[in-house]
C-alpha positions in Angstrom: -24.7 -42.1 38.4 -22.6 -40.2 40.3 -22.1 -36.7 39.5 -18.4 -35.4 39.7 -18.7 -31.7 40.0 -14.9 -31.0 40.1 -14.1 -33.1 36.7 -17.2 -31.1 35.4 -15.6 -27.5 36.0 -12.1 -28.4 35.0 -13.7 -29.9 31.7 -15.7 -26.9 31.0 -12.4 -24.6 32.5 -10.0 -27.0 29.8 -12.3 -26.6 27.0 -12.8 -22.9 27.3 -8.7 -22.7 27.8 -8.3 -24.5 24.1 -10.6 -22.5 22.3 -8.9 -19.5 23.8 -5.4 -20.8 22.4 -7.2 -21.8 19.3 -9.1 -18.4 18.9 -5.7 -16.2 19.9 -3.8 -18.5 17.4 -6.2 -17.9 14.4 -5.9 -13.8 15.6 -2.3 -13.9 15.2 -2.7 -15.7 12.1 -1.4 -12.7 8.9 -4.0 -13.0 6.4 -3.7 -13.9 2.7 -2.7 -10.7 0.7 -3.2 -11.5 -2.9 -2.6 -14.3 -5.2 0.1 -15.5 -2.5 3.0 -14.7 -4.7 4.0 -11.1 -2.9 6.4 -9.8 -5.7 3.5 -10.3 -8.3 1.0 -8.7 -6.0 3.4 -5.5 -5.0 4.1 -5.6 -9.3 0.4 -5.4 -10.2 0.0 -2.7 -7.5 3.0 -0.7 -8.9 1.7 -1.5 -12.5 -1.9 0.3 -11.5 -0.5 2.8 -9.9 2.0 4.1 -12.6 -1.4 3.7 -15.3 -3.4 5.6 -12.8 -0.7 8.1 -13.1 -0.5 8.5 -16.9 -4.5 8.2 -16.6 -4.7 11.1 -13.9 -1.8 13.3 -16.2 -3.8 12.9 -19.7 -7.2 13.9 -17.7 -5.2 16.7 -16.3 -3.9 17.7 -19.8 -7.6 17.2 -21.2 -8.7 19.8 -18.4 -10.5 17.5 -16.9 -9.9 18.4 -13.7 -12.8 16.2 -11.5 -12.5 13.1 -13.2 -8.7 12.6 -12.0 -10.5 12.2 -8.3 -10.9 8.0 -9.0 -7.2 8.1 -10.1 -6.0 10.1 -7.3 -7.9 7.9 -4.6 -6.8 4.3 -6.5 -3.3 5.6 -5.7 -4.4 6.9 -2.1 -5.6 2.9 -1.5 -2.7 1.4 -3.6 0.0 3.5 -1.3 -1.9 2.2 2.4 -1.1 -1.3 1.0 2.5 -0.7 -0.2 4.1 -1.4 3.5 2.1 -4.9 3.8 3.5 -6.1 0.2 7.0 -5.9 1.3 7.6 -8.6 4.0 10.8 -9.2 5.5 12.3 -11.9 2.8 10.2 -10.9 0.0 13.6 -9.5 -1.9 14.0 -12.6 -3.6 13.0 -14.0 -7.3 12.0 -11.8 -9.8 11.9 -8.4 -7.9 14.1 -5.5 -8.0 13.4 -4.6 -4.1 16.5 -2.6 -2.9 17.7 -3.7 0.4 17.2 -0.6 1.8 13.8 -0.8 2.1 14.0 -3.0 4.8 17.2 -1.4 6.1 15.7 1.9 6.4 12.1 0.6 6.7 10.3 3.6 8.8 11.4 5.9 5.6 9.9 3.4 3.3 6.7 3.7 5.6 6.8 7.2 5.5 7.2 7.7 2.1 4.0 5.3 1.3 2.2 7.7 4.0 3.4 10.4 2.1 2.2 9.3 -1.0 -1.2 8.3 0.4 -1.8 11.6 1.9 -0.7 13.6 -1.4 -3.2 11.7 -3.3 -6.0 12.4 -1.3 -4.9 16.0 -1.0 -5.2 15.5 -5.1 -8.2 13.5 -5.0 -9.9 16.2 -2.7 -8.9 19.2 -4.9 -10.4 16.7 -7.8 -13.6 16.0 -6.3 -13.9 20.1 -5.4 -13.0 20.7 -9.3 -10.1 23.4 -8.3 -8.5 23.3 -11.3 -5.5 25.5 -9.9 -5.0 23.6 -7.0 -5.1 20.1 -8.9 -2.8 21.6 -11.9 -0.2 22.7 -9.5 -0.7 19.3 -7.7 -0.3 17.3 -10.6 3.1 19.1 -11.8 4.9 18.3 -8.7 2.8 14.9 -7.7 5.6 11.9 -9.4 8.5 13.8 -7.8 7.0 14.4 -4.2 4.9 11.2 -3.9 6.7 8.4 -6.2 9.7 10.2 -7.0 10.4 9.8 -3.0 11.1 5.9 -3.9 11.7 6.0 -7.6 13.1 7.5 -9.6 12.3 9.0 -13.5 12.3 6.8 -16.5 15.2 7.8 -18.9 12.8 10.0 -21.1 11.4 12.3 -17.7 8.0 11.2 -17.9 6.5 8.8 -15.2 8.7 7.0 -12.5 9.9 3.3 -13.5 11.2 0.2 -11.2 14.3 2.6 -10.7 14.9 2.9 -7.0 15.8 5.9 -5.1 17.9 5.3 -1.7 15.5 6.1 1.2 17.8 8.5 2.7 
């Protein structure tokens, strides 16, 4: 049997090139987030944030400062995912997402990052059981964190699906 070193080299290089192209294509595929229904997933995240906010406010009123840390951590982790849950083109269907989210994307990302930073500071103060700092932060957290995008509900308590302009 006759050996063809050039053919062998060409096959090896061709195979490696194919693997490289397939690998790069796979690496560039966006990961599936949640259920695959982006609007439903972001509503779930926002409801979880609302529940965490209500729970941390109740804990603050009860004076269980250290217990607030888990709620603040939940909000901080969720805040990291907020921009991912608002991809371009997801303003359709059963959503109240405003067009200025995408028109003012940098402001939206900054608002999510701000929420994360505030929640992390609140978490840290709660873990340190710094009652004075936690009480001060809880008083302004809704307005300075959630309130960057959301308006307060009619009764003035929690922030709801009524949106503030990202200016």
